[in-house]
mmCIF file of the N, C-alpha and C atoms, coordinates in Angstrom:
data_MODEL
# 
_entry.id   MODEL 
# 
loop_
_atom_site.group_PDB 
_atom_site.id 
_atom_site.type_symbol 
_atom_site.label_atom_id 
_atom_site.label_alt_id 
_atom_site.label_comp_id 
_atom_site.label_asym_id 
_atom_site.label_entity_id 
_atom_site.label_seq_id 
_atom_site.pdbx_PDB_ins_code 
_atom_site.Cartn_x 
_atom_site.Cartn_y 
_atom_site.Cartn_z 
_atom_site.occupancy 
_atom_site.B_iso_or_equiv 
_atom_site.pdbx_formal_charge 
_atom_site.auth_seq_id 
_atom_site.auth_comp_id 
_atom_site.auth_asym_id 
_atom_site.auth_atom_id 
_atom_site.pdbx_PDB_model_num 
ATOM 1   N N  . UNK A 1 1  ? 127.701 70.271 96.048  1.00 0.00 ? 1  UNK A N  1 
ATOM 2   C CA . UNK A 1 1  ? 126.489 70.248 96.842  1.00 0.00 ? 1  UNK A CA 1 
ATOM 3   C C  . UNK A 1 1  ? 125.513 71.268 96.253  1.00 0.00 ? 1  UNK A C  1 
ATOM 4   N N  . UNK A 1 2  ? 124.249 70.903 96.215  1.00 0.00 ? 2  UNK A N  1 
ATOM 5   C CA . UNK A 1 2  ? 123.217 71.800 95.723  1.00 0.00 ? 2  UNK A CA 1 
ATOM 6   C C  . UNK A 1 2  ? 122.474 72.439 96.881  1.00 0.00 ? 2  UNK A C  1 
ATOM 7   N N  . UNK A 1 3  ? 122.154 73.706 96.738  1.00 0.00 ? 3  UNK A N  1 
ATOM 8   C CA . UNK A 1 3  ? 121.355 74.422 97.727  1.00 0.00 ? 3  UNK A CA 1 
ATOM 9   C C  . UNK A 1 3  ? 120.064 74.857 97.044  1.00 0.00 ? 3  UNK A C  1 
ATOM 10  N N  . UNK A 1 4  ? 118.970 74.602 97.693  1.00 0.00 ? 4  UNK A N  1 
ATOM 11  C CA . UNK A 1 4  ? 117.668 74.922 97.134  1.00 0.00 ? 4  UNK A CA 1 
ATOM 12  C C  . UNK A 1 4  ? 117.365 76.415 97.234  1.00 0.00 ? 4  UNK A C  1 
ATOM 13  N N  . UNK A 1 5  ? 116.804 76.955 96.161  1.00 0.00 ? 5  UNK A N  1 
ATOM 14  C CA . UNK A 1 5  ? 116.280 78.322 96.158  1.00 0.00 ? 5  UNK A CA 1 
ATOM 15  C C  . UNK A 1 5  ? 114.761 78.322 96.294  1.00 0.00 ? 5  UNK A C  1 
ATOM 16  N N  . UNK A 1 6  ? 114.176 77.142 96.424  1.00 0.00 ? 6  UNK A N  1 
ATOM 17  C CA . UNK A 1 6  ? 112.723 77.022 96.450  1.00 0.00 ? 6  UNK A CA 1 
ATOM 18  C C  . UNK A 1 6  ? 112.067 77.831 97.572  1.00 0.00 ? 6  UNK A C  1 
ATOM 19  N N  . UNK A 1 7  ? 112.595 77.816 98.796  1.00 0.00 ? 7  UNK A N  1 
ATOM 20  C CA . UNK A 1 7  ? 111.945 78.625 99.841  1.00 0.00 ? 7  UNK A CA 1 
ATOM 21  C C  . UNK A 1 7  ? 111.887 80.111 99.477  1.00 0.00 ? 7  UNK A C  1 
ATOM 22  N N  . UNK A 1 8  ? 112.971 80.625 98.916  1.00 0.00 ? 8  UNK A N  1 
ATOM 23  C CA . UNK A 1 8  ? 113.011 82.040 98.538  1.00 0.00 ? 8  UNK A CA 1 
ATOM 24  C C  . UNK A 1 8  ? 112.030 82.338 97.403  1.00 0.00 ? 8  UNK A C  1 
ATOM 25  N N  . UNK A 1 9  ? 111.969 81.447 96.416  1.00 0.00 ? 9  UNK A N  1 
ATOM 26  C CA . UNK A 1 9  ? 111.061 81.641 95.285  1.00 0.00 ? 9  UNK A CA 1 
ATOM 27  C C  . UNK A 1 9  ? 109.606 81.582 95.757  1.00 0.00 ? 9  UNK A C  1 
ATOM 28  N N  . UNK A 1 10 ? 109.305 80.622 96.629  1.00 0.00 ? 10 UNK A N  1 
ATOM 29  C CA . UNK A 1 10 ? 107.943 80.505 97.143  1.00 0.00 ? 10 UNK A CA 1 
ATOM 30  C C  . UNK A 1 10 ? 107.558 81.761 97.924  1.00 0.00 ? 10 UNK A C  1 
ATOM 31  N N  . UNK A 1 11 ? 108.480 82.267 98.730  1.00 0.00 ? 11 UNK A N  1 
ATOM 32  C CA . UNK A 1 11 ? 108.206 83.479 99.510  1.00 0.00 ? 11 UNK A CA 1 
ATOM 33  C C  . UNK A 1 11 ? 108.007 84.674 98.582  1.00 0.00 ? 11 UNK A C  1 
ATOM 34  N N  . UNK A 1 12 ? 108.891 84.803 97.599  1.00 0.00 ? 12 UNK A N  1 
ATOM 35  C CA . UNK A 1 12 ? 108.811 85.915 96.643  1.00 0.00 ? 12 UNK A CA 1 
ATOM 36  C C  . UNK A 1 12 ? 107.491 85.916 95.887  1.00 0.00 ? 12 UNK A C  1 
ATOM 37  N N  . UNK A 1 13 ? 107.012 84.723 95.542  1.00 0.00 ? 13 UNK A N  1 
ATOM 38  C CA . UNK A 1 13 ? 105.777 84.602 94.759  1.00 0.00 ? 13 UNK A CA 1 
ATOM 39  C C  . UNK A 1 13 ? 104.552 84.395 95.638  1.00 0.00 ? 13 UNK A C  1 
ATOM 40  N N  . UNK A 1 14 ? 104.781 84.405 96.967  1.00 0.00 ? 14 UNK A N  1 
ATOM 41  C CA . UNK A 1 14 ? 103.693 84.255 97.936  1.00 0.00 ? 14 UNK A CA 1 
ATOM 42  C C  . UNK A 1 14 ? 102.890 82.974 97.687  1.00 0.00 ? 14 UNK A C  1 
ATOM 43  N N  . UNK A 1 15 ? 103.623 81.860 97.514  1.00 0.00 ? 15 UNK A N  1 
ATOM 44  C CA . UNK A 1 15 ? 103.018 80.548 97.248  1.00 0.00 ? 15 UNK A CA 1 
ATOM 45  C C  . UNK A 1 15 ? 103.215 79.672 98.485  1.00 0.00 ? 15 UNK A C  1 
ATOM 46  N N  . UNK A 1 16 ? 102.147 79.069 98.960  1.00 0.00 ? 16 UNK A N  1 
ATOM 47  C CA . UNK A 1 16 ? 102.215 78.180 100.116 1.00 0.00 ? 16 UNK A CA 1 
ATOM 48  C C  . UNK A 1 16 ? 102.518 76.744 99.675  1.00 0.00 ? 16 UNK A C  1 
ATOM 49  N N  . UNK A 1 17 ? 102.836 75.893 100.667 1.00 0.00 ? 17 UNK A N  1 
ATOM 50  C CA . UNK A 1 17 ? 103.032 74.465 100.399 1.00 0.00 ? 17 UNK A CA 1 
ATOM 51  C C  . UNK A 1 17 ? 101.820 73.904 99.665  1.00 0.00 ? 17 UNK A C  1 
ATOM 52  N N  . UNK A 1 18 ? 100.638 74.220 100.209 1.00 0.00 ? 18 UNK A N  1 
ATOM 53  C CA . UNK A 1 18 ? 99.411  73.664 99.651  1.00 0.00 ? 18 UNK A CA 1 
ATOM 54  C C  . UNK A 1 18 ? 99.188  74.106 98.206  1.00 0.00 ? 18 UNK A C  1 
ATOM 55  N N  . UNK A 1 19 ? 99.458  75.372 97.939  1.00 0.00 ? 19 UNK A N  1 
ATOM 56  C CA . UNK A 1 19 ? 99.289  75.871 96.571  1.00 0.00 ? 19 UNK A CA 1 
ATOM 57  C C  . UNK A 1 19 ? 100.273 75.211 95.611  1.00 0.00 ? 19 UNK A C  1 
ATOM 58  N N  . UNK A 1 20 ? 101.529 75.096 96.048  1.00 0.00 ? 20 UNK A N  1 
ATOM 59  C CA . UNK A 1 20 ? 102.517 74.461 95.189  1.00 0.00 ? 20 UNK A CA 1 
ATOM 60  C C  . UNK A 1 20 ? 102.205 72.985 94.994  1.00 0.00 ? 20 UNK A C  1 
ATOM 61  N N  . UNK A 1 21 ? 101.751 72.340 96.044  1.00 0.00 ? 21 UNK A N  1 
ATOM 62  C CA . UNK A 1 21 ? 101.358 70.931 95.942  1.00 0.00 ? 21 UNK A CA 1 
ATOM 63  C C  . UNK A 1 21 ? 100.279 70.774 94.874  1.00 0.00 ? 21 UNK A C  1 
ATOM 64  N N  . UNK A 1 22 ? 99.296  71.656 94.869  1.00 0.00 ? 22 UNK A N  1 
ATOM 65  C CA . UNK A 1 22 ? 98.218  71.596 93.892  1.00 0.00 ? 22 UNK A CA 1 
ATOM 66  C C  . UNK A 1 22 ? 98.724  71.937 92.489  1.00 0.00 ? 22 UNK A C  1 
ATOM 67  N N  . UNK A 1 23 ? 99.454  73.042 92.361  1.00 0.00 ? 23 UNK A N  1 
ATOM 68  C CA . UNK A 1 23 ? 99.919  73.500 91.054  1.00 0.00 ? 23 UNK A CA 1 
ATOM 69  C C  . UNK A 1 23 ? 100.876 72.522 90.383  1.00 0.00 ? 23 UNK A C  1 
ATOM 70  N N  . UNK A 1 24 ? 101.749 71.901 91.188  1.00 0.00 ? 24 UNK A N  1 
ATOM 71  C CA . UNK A 1 24 ? 102.752 70.990 90.637  1.00 0.00 ? 24 UNK A CA 1 
ATOM 72  C C  . UNK A 1 24 ? 102.315 69.532 90.702  1.00 0.00 ? 24 UNK A C  1 
ATOM 73  N N  . UNK A 1 25 ? 101.174 69.271 91.339  1.00 0.00 ? 25 UNK A N  1 
ATOM 74  C CA . UNK A 1 25 ? 100.670 67.908 91.483  1.00 0.00 ? 25 UNK A CA 1 
ATOM 75  C C  . UNK A 1 25 ? 101.725 66.995 92.111  1.00 0.00 ? 25 UNK A C  1 
ATOM 76  N N  . UNK A 1 26 ? 102.224 67.445 93.271  1.00 0.00 ? 26 UNK A N  1 
ATOM 77  C CA . UNK A 1 26 ? 103.236 66.683 94.002  1.00 0.00 ? 26 UNK A CA 1 
ATOM 78  C C  . UNK A 1 26 ? 102.822 66.525 95.456  1.00 0.00 ? 26 UNK A C  1 
ATOM 79  N N  . UNK A 1 27 ? 103.466 65.610 96.128  1.00 0.00 ? 27 UNK A N  1 
ATOM 80  C CA . UNK A 1 27 ? 103.188 65.356 97.542  1.00 0.00 ? 27 UNK A CA 1 
ATOM 81  C C  . UNK A 1 27 ? 103.914 66.374 98.428  1.00 0.00 ? 27 UNK A C  1 
ATOM 82  N N  . UNK A 1 28 ? 103.365 66.657 99.607  1.00 0.00 ? 28 UNK A N  1 
ATOM 83  C CA . UNK A 1 28 ? 104.006 67.604 100.520 1.00 0.00 ? 28 UNK A CA 1 
ATOM 84  C C  . UNK A 1 28 ? 105.436 67.215 100.883 1.00 0.00 ? 28 UNK A C  1 
ATOM 85  N N  . UNK A 1 29 ? 105.696 65.916 101.050 1.00 0.00 ? 29 UNK A N  1 
ATOM 86  C CA . UNK A 1 29 ? 107.058 65.494 101.405 1.00 0.00 ? 29 UNK A CA 1 
ATOM 87  C C  . UNK A 1 29 ? 108.035 65.761 100.258 1.00 0.00 ? 29 UNK A C  1 
ATOM 88  N N  . UNK A 1 30 ? 107.553 65.758 99.027  1.00 0.00 ? 30 UNK A N  1 
ATOM 89  C CA . UNK A 1 30 ? 108.406 66.078 97.884  1.00 0.00 ? 30 UNK A CA 1 
ATOM 90  C C  . UNK A 1 30 ? 108.789 67.552 97.919  1.00 0.00 ? 30 UNK A C  1 
ATOM 91  N N  . UNK A 1 31 ? 107.842 68.398 98.270  1.00 0.00 ? 31 UNK A N  1 
ATOM 92  C CA . UNK A 1 31 ? 108.125 69.822 98.395  1.00 0.00 ? 31 UNK A CA 1 
ATOM 93  C C  . UNK A 1 31 ? 109.116 70.061 99.531  1.00 0.00 ? 31 UNK A C  1 
ATOM 94  N N  . UNK A 1 32 ? 108.907 69.389 100.646 1.00 0.00 ? 32 UNK A N  1 
ATOM 95  C CA . UNK A 1 32 ? 109.826 69.530 101.785 1.00 0.00 ? 32 UNK A CA 1 
ATOM 96  C C  . UNK A 1 32 ? 111.241 69.129 101.386 1.00 0.00 ? 32 UNK A C  1 
ATOM 97  N N  . UNK A 1 33 ? 111.361 68.038 100.644 1.00 0.00 ? 33 UNK A N  1 
ATOM 98  C CA . UNK A 1 33 ? 112.674 67.567 100.196 1.00 0.00 ? 33 UNK A CA 1 
ATOM 99  C C  . UNK A 1 33 ? 113.328 68.576 99.259  1.00 0.00 ? 33 UNK A C  1 
ATOM 100 N N  . UNK A 1 34 ? 112.518 69.178 98.394  1.00 0.00 ? 34 UNK A N  1 
ATOM 101 C CA . UNK A 1 34 ? 113.048 70.139 97.418  1.00 0.00 ? 34 UNK A CA 1 
ATOM 102 C C  . UNK A 1 34 ? 113.422 71.471 98.051  1.00 0.00 ? 34 UNK A C  1 
ATOM 103 N N  . UNK A 1 35 ? 112.957 71.711 99.272  1.00 0.00 ? 35 UNK A N  1 
ATOM 104 C CA . UNK A 1 35 ? 113.245 72.980 99.940  1.00 0.00 ? 35 UNK A CA 1 
ATOM 105 C C  . UNK A 1 35 ? 114.574 72.977 100.692 1.00 0.00 ? 35 UNK A C  1 
ATOM 106 N N  . UNK A 1 36 ? 115.228 71.828 100.779 1.00 0.00 ? 36 UNK A N  1 
ATOM 107 C CA . UNK A 1 36 ? 116.516 71.795 101.479 1.00 0.00 ? 36 UNK A CA 1 
ATOM 108 C C  . UNK A 1 36 ? 117.557 71.074 100.622 1.00 0.00 ? 36 UNK A C  1 
ATOM 109 N N  . UNK A 1 37 ? 118.635 70.640 101.236 1.00 0.00 ? 37 UNK A N  1 
ATOM 110 C CA . UNK A 1 37 ? 119.728 70.024 100.463 1.00 0.00 ? 37 UNK A CA 1 
ATOM 111 C C  . UNK A 1 37 ? 119.317 68.719 99.788  1.00 0.00 ? 37 UNK A C  1 
ATOM 112 N N  . UNK A 1 38 ? 118.190 68.165 100.195 1.00 0.00 ? 38 UNK A N  1 
ATOM 113 C CA . UNK A 1 38 ? 117.710 66.941 99.553  1.00 0.00 ? 38 UNK A CA 1 
ATOM 114 C C  . UNK A 1 38 ? 117.163 67.193 98.158  1.00 0.00 ? 38 UNK A C  1 
ATOM 115 N N  . UNK A 1 39 ? 117.194 68.451 97.712  1.00 0.00 ? 39 UNK A N  1 
ATOM 116 C CA . UNK A 1 39 ? 116.765 68.771 96.354  1.00 0.00 ? 39 UNK A CA 1 
ATOM 117 C C  . UNK A 1 39 ? 117.553 67.946 95.338  1.00 0.00 ? 39 UNK A C  1 
ATOM 118 N N  . UNK A 1 40 ? 118.761 67.570 95.697  1.00 0.00 ? 40 UNK A N  1 
ATOM 119 C CA . UNK A 1 40 ? 119.602 66.758 94.805  1.00 0.00 ? 40 UNK A CA 1 
ATOM 120 C C  . UNK A 1 40 ? 118.992 65.386 94.545  1.00 0.00 ? 40 UNK A C  1 
ATOM 121 N N  . UNK A 1 41 ? 118.067 64.954 95.398  1.00 0.00 ? 41 UNK A N  1 
ATOM 122 C CA . UNK A 1 41 ? 117.440 63.640 95.206  1.00 0.00 ? 41 UNK A CA 1 
ATOM 123 C C  . UNK A 1 41 ? 116.154 63.718 94.389  1.00 0.00 ? 41 UNK A C  1 
ATOM 124 N N  . UNK A 1 42 ? 115.715 64.920 94.065  1.00 0.00 ? 42 UNK A N  1 
ATOM 125 C CA . UNK A 1 42 ? 114.498 65.092 93.257  1.00 0.00 ? 42 UNK A CA 1 
ATOM 126 C C  . UNK A 1 42 ? 114.789 64.752 91.798  1.00 0.00 ? 42 UNK A C  1 
ATOM 127 N N  . UNK A 1 43 ? 113.806 64.175 91.153  1.00 0.00 ? 43 UNK A N  1 
ATOM 128 C CA . UNK A 1 43 ? 113.974 63.871 89.736  1.00 0.00 ? 43 UNK A CA 1 
ATOM 129 C C  . UNK A 1 43 ? 113.874 65.153 88.918  1.00 0.00 ? 43 UNK A C  1 
ATOM 130 N N  . UNK A 1 44 ? 114.412 65.094 87.732  1.00 0.00 ? 44 UNK A N  1 
ATOM 131 C CA . UNK A 1 44 ? 114.326 66.245 86.841  1.00 0.00 ? 44 UNK A CA 1 
ATOM 132 C C  . UNK A 1 44 ? 112.868 66.566 86.525  1.00 0.00 ? 44 UNK A C  1 
ATOM 133 N N  . UNK A 1 45 ? 112.045 65.556 86.352  1.00 0.00 ? 45 UNK A N  1 
ATOM 134 C CA . UNK A 1 45 ? 110.618 65.774 86.074  1.00 0.00 ? 45 UNK A CA 1 
ATOM 135 C C  . UNK A 1 45 ? 109.949 66.529 87.220  1.00 0.00 ? 45 UNK A C  1 
ATOM 136 N N  . UNK A 1 46 ? 110.288 66.192 88.461  1.00 0.00 ? 46 UNK A N  1 
ATOM 137 C CA . UNK A 1 46 ? 109.729 66.902 89.616  1.00 0.00 ? 46 UNK A CA 1 
ATOM 138 C C  . UNK A 1 46 ? 110.168 68.358 89.611  1.00 0.00 ? 46 UNK A C  1 
ATOM 139 N N  . UNK A 1 47 ? 111.444 68.595 89.338  1.00 0.00 ? 47 UNK A N  1 
ATOM 140 C CA . UNK A 1 47 ? 111.939 69.971 89.275  1.00 0.00 ? 47 UNK A CA 1 
ATOM 141 C C  . UNK A 1 47 ? 111.256 70.741 88.147  1.00 0.00 ? 47 UNK A C  1 
ATOM 142 N N  . UNK A 1 48 ? 110.994 70.063 87.041  1.00 0.00 ? 48 UNK A N  1 
ATOM 143 C CA . UNK A 1 48 ? 110.270 70.699 85.936  1.00 0.00 ? 48 UNK A CA 1 
ATOM 144 C C  . UNK A 1 48 ? 108.859 71.089 86.362  1.00 0.00 ? 48 UNK A C  1 
ATOM 145 N N  . UNK A 1 49 ? 108.201 70.228 87.125  1.00 0.00 ? 49 UNK A N  1 
ATOM 146 C CA . UNK A 1 49 ? 106.853 70.528 87.617  1.00 0.00 ? 49 UNK A CA 1 
ATOM 147 C C  . UNK A 1 49 ? 106.871 71.776 88.499  1.00 0.00 ? 49 UNK A C  1 
ATOM 148 N N  . UNK A 1 50 ? 107.852 71.852 89.404  1.00 0.00 ? 50 UNK A N  1 
ATOM 149 C CA . UNK A 1 50 ? 107.955 73.025 90.272  1.00 0.00 ? 50 UNK A CA 1 
ATOM 150 C C  . UNK A 1 50 ? 108.227 74.280 89.449  1.00 0.00 ? 50 UNK A C  1 
ATOM 151 N N  . UNK A 1 51 ? 109.131 74.170 88.506  1.00 0.00 ? 51 UNK A N  1 
ATOM 152 C CA . UNK A 1 51 ? 109.482 75.321 87.673  1.00 0.00 ? 51 UNK A CA 1 
ATOM 153 C C  . UNK A 1 51 ? 108.272 75.806 86.873  1.00 0.00 ? 51 UNK A C  1 
ATOM 154 N N  . UNK A 1 52 ? 107.535 74.885 86.299  1.00 0.00 ? 52 UNK A N  1 
ATOM 155 C CA . UNK A 1 52 ? 106.336 75.258 85.540  1.00 0.00 ? 52 UNK A CA 1 
ATOM 156 C C  . UNK A 1 52 ? 105.308 75.920 86.445  1.00 0.00 ? 52 UNK A C  1 
ATOM 157 N N  . UNK A 1 53 ? 105.090 75.354 87.611  1.00 0.00 ? 53 UNK A N  1 
ATOM 158 C CA . UNK A 1 53 ? 104.104 75.894 88.551  1.00 0.00 ? 53 UNK A CA 1 
ATOM 159 C C  . UNK A 1 53 ? 104.492 77.289 89.031  1.00 0.00 ? 53 UNK A C  1 
ATOM 160 N N  . UNK A 1 54 ? 105.788 77.513 89.213  1.00 0.00 ? 54 UNK A N  1 
ATOM 161 C CA . UNK A 1 54 ? 106.270 78.792 89.733  1.00 0.00 ? 54 UNK A CA 1 
ATOM 162 C C  . UNK A 1 54 ? 106.654 79.780 88.632  1.00 0.00 ? 54 UNK A C  1 
ATOM 163 N N  . UNK A 1 55 ? 106.585 79.302 87.391  1.00 0.00 ? 55 UNK A N  1 
ATOM 164 C CA . UNK A 1 55 ? 106.938 80.124 86.224  1.00 0.00 ? 55 UNK A CA 1 
ATOM 165 C C  . UNK A 1 55 ? 108.369 80.655 86.312  1.00 0.00 ? 55 UNK A C  1 
ATOM 166 N N  . UNK A 1 56 ? 109.282 79.709 86.576  1.00 0.00 ? 56 UNK A N  1 
ATOM 167 C CA . UNK A 1 56 ? 110.720 80.001 86.586  1.00 0.00 ? 56 UNK A CA 1 
ATOM 168 C C  . UNK A 1 56 ? 111.419 78.921 85.772  1.00 0.00 ? 56 UNK A C  1 
ATOM 169 N N  . UNK A 1 57 ? 112.694 79.111 85.494  1.00 0.00 ? 57 UNK A N  1 
ATOM 170 C CA . UNK A 1 57 ? 113.494 78.079 84.843  1.00 0.00 ? 57 UNK A CA 1 
ATOM 171 C C  . UNK A 1 57 ? 113.938 77.068 85.883  1.00 0.00 ? 57 UNK A C  1 
ATOM 172 N N  . UNK A 1 58 ? 114.141 75.838 85.469  1.00 0.00 ? 58 UNK A N  1 
ATOM 173 C CA . UNK A 1 58 ? 114.578 74.788 86.389  1.00 0.00 ? 58 UNK A CA 1 
ATOM 174 C C  . UNK A 1 58 ? 115.847 75.204 87.134  1.00 0.00 ? 58 UNK A C  1 
ATOM 175 N N  . UNK A 1 59 ? 116.787 75.797 86.408  1.00 0.00 ? 59 UNK A N  1 
ATOM 176 C CA . UNK A 1 59 ? 118.056 76.149 87.065  1.00 0.00 ? 59 UNK A CA 1 
ATOM 177 C C  . UNK A 1 59 ? 117.893 77.240 88.121  1.00 0.00 ? 59 UNK A C  1 
ATOM 178 N N  . UNK A 1 60 ? 116.748 77.941 88.142  1.00 0.00 ? 60 UNK A N  1 
ATOM 179 C CA . UNK A 1 60 ? 116.494 78.939 89.182  1.00 0.00 ? 60 UNK A CA 1 
ATOM 180 C C  . UNK A 1 60 ? 116.158 78.291 90.527  1.00 0.00 ? 60 UNK A C  1 
ATOM 181 N N  . UNK A 1 61 ? 115.800 77.023 90.507  1.00 0.00 ? 61 UNK A N  1 
ATOM 182 C CA . UNK A 1 61 ? 115.371 76.338 91.726  1.00 0.00 ? 61 UNK A CA 1 
ATOM 183 C C  . UNK A 1 61 ? 116.514 75.986 92.671  1.00 0.00 ? 61 UNK A C  1 
ATOM 184 N N  . UNK A 1 62 ? 117.745 76.029 92.180  1.00 0.00 ? 62 UNK A N  1 
ATOM 185 C CA . UNK A 1 62 ? 118.878 75.645 93.024  1.00 0.00 ? 62 UNK A CA 1 
ATOM 186 C C  . UNK A 1 62 ? 120.142 76.327 92.535  1.00 0.00 ? 62 UNK A C  1 
ATOM 187 N N  . UNK A 1 63 ? 121.160 76.290 93.386  1.00 0.00 ? 63 UNK A N  1 
ATOM 188 C CA . UNK A 1 63 ? 122.484 76.717 92.957  1.00 0.00 ? 63 UNK A CA 1 
ATOM 189 C C  . UNK A 1 63 ? 123.506 75.779 93.591  1.00 0.00 ? 63 UNK A C  1 
ATOM 190 N N  . UNK A 1 64 ? 124.646 75.723 92.975  1.00 0.00 ? 64 UNK A N  1 
ATOM 191 C CA . UNK A 1 64 ? 125.678 74.796 93.418  1.00 0.00 ? 64 UNK A CA 1 
ATOM 192 C C  . UNK A 1 64 ? 126.648 75.505 94.360  1.00 0.00 ? 64 UNK A C  1 
ATOM 193 N N  . UNK A 1 65 ? 126.952 74.831 95.439  1.00 0.00 ? 65 UNK A N  1 
ATOM 194 C CA . UNK A 1 65 ? 127.966 75.303 96.380  1.00 0.00 ? 65 UNK A CA 1 
ATOM 195 C C  . UNK A 1 65 ? 129.206 74.482 96.111  1.00 0.00 ? 65 UNK A C  1 
ATOM 196 N N  . UNK A 1 66 ? 130.310 75.135 95.775  1.00 0.00 ? 66 UNK A N  1 
ATOM 197 C CA . UNK A 1 66 ? 131.529 74.384 95.455  1.00 0.00 ? 66 UNK A CA 1 
ATOM 198 C C  . UNK A 1 66 ? 131.977 73.516 96.636  1.00 0.00 ? 66 UNK A C  1 
ATOM 199 N N  . UNK A 1 67 ? 132.441 72.333 96.308  1.00 0.00 ? 67 UNK A N  1 
ATOM 200 C CA . UNK A 1 67 ? 132.972 71.417 97.321  1.00 0.00 ? 67 UNK A CA 1 
ATOM 201 C C  . UNK A 1 67 ? 134.346 71.908 97.727  1.00 0.00 ? 67 UNK A C  1 
ATOM 202 N N  . UNK A 1 68 ? 134.625 71.804 99.020  1.00 0.00 ? 68 UNK A N  1 
ATOM 203 C CA . UNK A 1 68 ? 135.948 72.175 99.512  1.00 0.00 ? 68 UNK A CA 1 
ATOM 204 C C  . UNK A 1 68 ? 136.878 70.988 99.312  1.00 0.00 ? 68 UNK A C  1 
ATOM 205 N N  . UNK A 1 69 ? 138.006 71.238 98.722  1.00 0.00 ? 69 UNK A N  1 
ATOM 206 C CA . UNK A 1 69 ? 138.992 70.195 98.482  1.00 0.00 ? 69 UNK A CA 1 
ATOM 207 C C  . UNK A 1 69 ? 140.142 70.393 99.445  1.00 0.00 ? 69 UNK A C  1 
ATOM 208 N N  . UNK A 1 70 ? 140.452 69.343 100.182 1.00 0.00 ? 70 UNK A N  1 
ATOM 209 C CA . UNK A 1 70 ? 141.586 69.407 101.115 1.00 0.00 ? 70 UNK A CA 1 
ATOM 210 C C  . UNK A 1 70 ? 142.876 69.236 100.358 1.00 0.00 ? 70 UNK A C  1 
ATOM 211 N N  . UNK A 1 71 ? 143.705 70.245 100.433 1.00 0.00 ? 71 UNK A N  1 
ATOM 212 C CA . UNK A 1 71 ? 145.013 70.164 99.772  1.00 0.00 ? 71 UNK A CA 1 
ATOM 213 C C  . UNK A 1 71 ? 146.032 69.796 100.827 1.00 0.00 ? 71 UNK A C  1 
ATOM 214 N N  . UNK A 1 72 ? 146.855 68.805 100.492 1.00 0.00 ? 72 UNK A N  1 
ATOM 215 C CA . UNK A 1 72 ? 147.891 68.359 101.436 1.00 0.00 ? 72 UNK A CA 1 
ATOM 216 C C  . UNK A 1 72 ? 149.247 68.760 100.939 1.00 0.00 ? 72 UNK A C  1 
# 
């Protein structure tokens, strides 16, 4: 499972939804999706746009949470 770091990065850089929408040329619903677990549904190109706009690496936008495996 992927967890988005976008809210933290936006807060750290003091970037609003509207500013990111303009800088990355994306729709508000795309930003909303990228801010939660739905980031996994974003295309790589969209993540690249966010990374370029925020001046971070793509891999900084999210981190992976290990899946729990049920052992029997």
